[in-house]
N, C-alpha and C positions, 0 to 999 in steps of 0.2 A: 774118276771123265775119263776116255780117254780121244783119240784121233784116231781110229786104225778100220772106220771107214774112209776116210779122208784116205788113210794113207793108201789104204787098199785102190779108190779110184783112181791114182797116179802112177802106180805101179806099177801095170800092163807101159803108159807111156814112157816113163824112163826107164825100161826093159826096154823096147825100145829104139831108144833116141842114145843110149850102150851102145848099142848093136849096129846100126845102119848112121850114127850120127843126124843130123840136123836134116827140118826140110831146109830147101834152096830158095823159098820162098814166102809167103806173107800166106799170099793163098795157100799154097801146100801146108801150113802150122796151121790153121784157121778149119783146112779139109780135115785133118790129121785129127785137134783136137773133134770140131765136131765128128765124125767117125768112133768118135772111141767113146765119145762119150751117148749115141744112139746104143753102143755097142754092149758097153756095161747097165744102162736103164735099160735095153731088152732084160740082159744078164737077169738084171733084180726081182722084173716081172716073169719068169720063167717062159721068153720067147725066144726063139731063134733066129737069130741075127739077120742069119740066110735066110731066111723063109722068111723075115720082115723086109728083108730090102727085098728080096725079087718079089713082094706085095705093089710094096711101091711101086718100084720100077716098069711092074707089070700093068699098075694097076689093077688089081685083083680086086682090091676092097675087102678079103676077107680078115682081115689084121684090124683092129680097131686101131682108130692110132693111138701113141703112147702115152699122150697125155690123159686118154681114156680110164688106159690103165694107173696111170700117177693118181690119178682123183677118186679112182673110187679106192685106192688101196687103204689099207687099213695104216 
């Protein structure tokens, strides 16, 4: 058994924290956590994170919600 997936999930956050320091507020931390989680989920399902954000912000509806990808993944 190993925890490589768990380790790789937090790797990007740890690198950012070392470079730029911590967030200045709880809201900033929550926002960073949310966006990093969305980015990792998009990567795992082969979705462009930026295209996903654009789809959500512009309300295009071209990309299904991430929960649909998660439920339908093997």
